[in-house]
C-alpha positions in Angstrom: 2.0 -11.6 -13.0 0.8 -8.4 -14.7 -1.0 -5.3 -13.8 -4.6 -5.1 -14.1 -6.6 -2.7 -16.5 -7.1 0.6 -14.6 -10.7 0.0 -14.7 -10.8 -3.8 -13.8 -8.9 -2.3 -10.7 -11.1 0.4 -9.7 -14.0 -2.1 -10.0 -12.1 -4.7 -7.4 -11.1 -1.9 -5.1 -14.7 -0.9 -4.9 -16.2 -4.4 -4.5 -13.5 -5.2 -1.4 -13.8 -1.8 0.5 -17.8 -3.0 0.2 -17.5 -6.6 1.0 -15.0 -5.6 4.0 -17.2 -2.9 5.6 -19.9 -5.3 5.4 -18.0 -7.8 7.3 -16.8 -5.4 9.9 -21.2 -4.3 10.1 -21.7 -8.0 10.4 -24.0 -7.6 7.6 -26.3 -5.2 9.5 -26.4 -3.1 6.4 -29.7 -1.0 7.4 -28.0 2.6 7.6 -25.7 3.6 4.5 -24.0 6.2 6.4 -22.1 3.4 8.6 -21.1 1.6 5.4 -19.4 4.7 4.0 -18.4 5.6 7.4 -16.9 1.7 8.5 -15.3 2.4 4.5 -13.1 5.5 5.4 -12.2 3.7 8.8 -10.8 1.0 7.1 -9.1 2.5 4.4 -8.8 0.5 1.4 -5.9 -2.3 0.5 -5.6 -2.6 -2.9 -3.0 -3.1 -5.7 -2.4 0.0 -6.1 -1.1 0.0 -2.4 -3.0 0.7 1.1 -4.8 3.8 0.5 -6.7 5.6 3.4 -9.2 8.4 2.8 -9.5 12.4 3.9 -11.5 13.7 6.6 -13.6 15.0 3.3 -13.8 11.4 2.1 -12.1 11.7 -0.8 -10.0 8.8 -1.4 -5.7 9.6 -1.2 -3.3 7.8 -3.1 0.2 8.0 -4.2 0.5 9.2 -7.4 1.0 6.8 -10.7 1.2 7.0 -14.2 -0.7 5.7 -16.6 1.3 5.2 -19.7 0.1 4.0 -22.9 2.5 1.7 -25.2 2.4 0.2 -28.4 2.6 -3.9 -28.4 3.8 -5.8 -30.7 1.7 -6.3 -34.2 
């Protein structure tokens, strides 16, 4: 019940997007461009919410703030 660290979240999102694209392509991954197009078309279901890609391939995501606070000693 905790928010994952920033880098763990990005790593999970990348692996999840690739796995969904490979599954959608029926494991035919001979053309790297097909994987990228499939990822852009599907969007990304993330712990950050459902994200989409802009026409230029840049991931659009809602604004979120990363705040570092001191923990208990």
